[in-house]
N, C-alpha and C positions, 0 to 999 in steps of 0.2 A: 784511762780508757777514755778517748774522745766521745764514744757512743753512750755514755753513761749519764750525761746531760740531754738527752734527746727526750723531748717531751711528746709520748705516743698519743695522748689526748689531741694535742693540736695538730699532728700529723693526719690524725683519723678525722678532724673536722676540714682540713684543707684539702683533703683526697675527695670526701664526700662534696664540699663545695665546688671542685673543680667537675666531678662527674656530674652534679645538677647543673651547672653551666653549661658544660658541653652537650647535656641533653637538651635544655632549651635552645641552645644554638640550634643543633639538628633538628628539632622541630621547626623552629623559625625558617631554617633553610628549605625543609620539605614542603611547606606551605604552597609557595608558588609551582613546584612540582606537581603537586596533587591537584592543585586548581587547573592546571594545563589538561586535565583529563576532563574536565567537566565541559560541556558543550558550551559555544558561544550563546549569546543572544540571539544572534543571527541565525545561527544553527537551530537554537530551540523554536525559533519563529517559522522556519522553513518548514520544520518537522511538526508544527502545531496543527491541530484539527481544524478543517475549515468547514464554515457552516454555509449551505447553499439553499438559496431560496428557489424552490420550484412551483411556487404560488401561480405564475403566470406561463409555466410550462404545458402548452396544448398536446393533444393526441397526436402523434407522428414525429413532435419535436423534438430536437436535442439541445441542451445548454451544455458549455465547457468551464468548468473549474480548474484551478490548479492547486494541487496537494503534492509536497515534498519535490517540487520542480517536474509533476508529470501532469499531463492533460488528464483530468477526470471528467468524463461523458455520462452525461445523465438524459437519458432517453425515455420520452413517455410510449410505449408501444402500443399498436393498435391490436384490437381483439383478434383481428385477423393475421397479423404476425405471431400472437401467442399461440393460436389454434394450429398454426402449421408447424411449430416447434417439434412436437413428438414425432412428426412424419420423417424428419431429418435425421433420427437416430443413427439408421444404418450407414449415411454417409460421413459420420463424424468419429474422430479419433477417440475422445473421451466425453461420449455424450451423457453419461451420468455424473460429470464432474466428480471423478474419484479422486484425482490428485488435489490433495488437501493444500498444498502449497498455492493453489490458484485462485483460493476464495474462503472466505469465511465459513466457517460450518454450518450457518444460517443460509447461505447460498449454494448449497449442495442439493439444488433440487431441479426442477425439469426449467426454470426459469432463472436460475441464479441471480436470485433477487428476494429481498424482504417482502415485498409487493409484486404480486405479478405484473402489473401494467408499468412498473419503471426499474429500468436498468440503471446501474450505477457502476461505471465500468472504467479501467485504465486504458486511455486510447494509445496504447503502443503494442505493434505488433512483437510478438514473443519469439519472434524470428530474430531479427536484429535491430528491433525498436524503432522502425519506421512507423509513421501514422497512417492507419487504414483509413480508408474512405468509406462513409456510410451510404450505403444502397438499398434505402428501406423497403422500394417498391417490389412487390411478388410479380415481377415480370423479368423474362428471359434477358440475360445480360452477354456481352461477347466472350467475357470469360465463364460463364455458366448457362448453358441453355434452360437449365432447369432451375433458376434462381428463386429463393422464397425470401429475400431481404435478408439483409446483414451487412458484413463488413468486408472491403476488398482491399486488399495492401498492394498498392501499385509498384512497391519495390521488387518483389519476387513474386507475386502472384498468390500468396496465401489469402485464404477466404474462412470467414466466420460467421456463424449465424446471428439471427438477432439476440441470441443470449450470450453471445462473444465465445460461443463453441468452435473449435477448430474443426475444420474438415479433412478428412483422411487424404493423403496424397500431396497434402502441400509442404512445404518448407517450413513452417512456423510448427513447433513440437508441442505446445500446449496451449490450451483456452487462453483468451484473453483474461487478464487478472480482474477480480473483482476487490477493493479495497475494503477495509472495516470501514463501517457506517451504521446509523442509526436514525430512525424519525424522531426529531425534537417534537414535531407535531405534524398536522397533515401537509403543511406548506414549506418545511423546513427539514433539511438534511445534514446532519454532522458526519463529515468524512474525514476519516482516518482513526475513529476509535469506534468499537462497537459497544454497544448500551450496558452500562454496568462496569465497564472496565475502568481500572484506576487510571 
């Protein structure tokens, strides 16, 4: 019989060696595929938190930063603008900011902010993404005879108050978005991450 001379130990060795080499080959071939799932350095930078310097931000002023390709507006509100916010509740779609997707939990308050005087908000209308214009004065405007300050979107006439809360009866479905942020110190805000988040 021709099979009587087969070395079964050698056969097992060759089979095991082939399996190991094949496994290593599959692992090496999978590395580029798995690496392609990781975001590029450019993508990581685009989503990275941004530190905003508000040391020179005066009462009534607004500065703009960019985070994840979106304009982030930081506004130092006046006491008069803050005082009028509760009176607008009956005119708003979501006066208590109950839609949790629109802001971090810390901003589910009357001012939609960590500190009442400073509003940090994404400057894009929640209707179709146009940039609303800030009308901070508490004076009648052509688009609202009882205007108490806020944002007006010229694209489709949506209106938001000085906390970014959307008025009822306008195309925008939800309040302006508040991004995650925290105060590094009194003069610096870290946009894109909440304090204590990893």
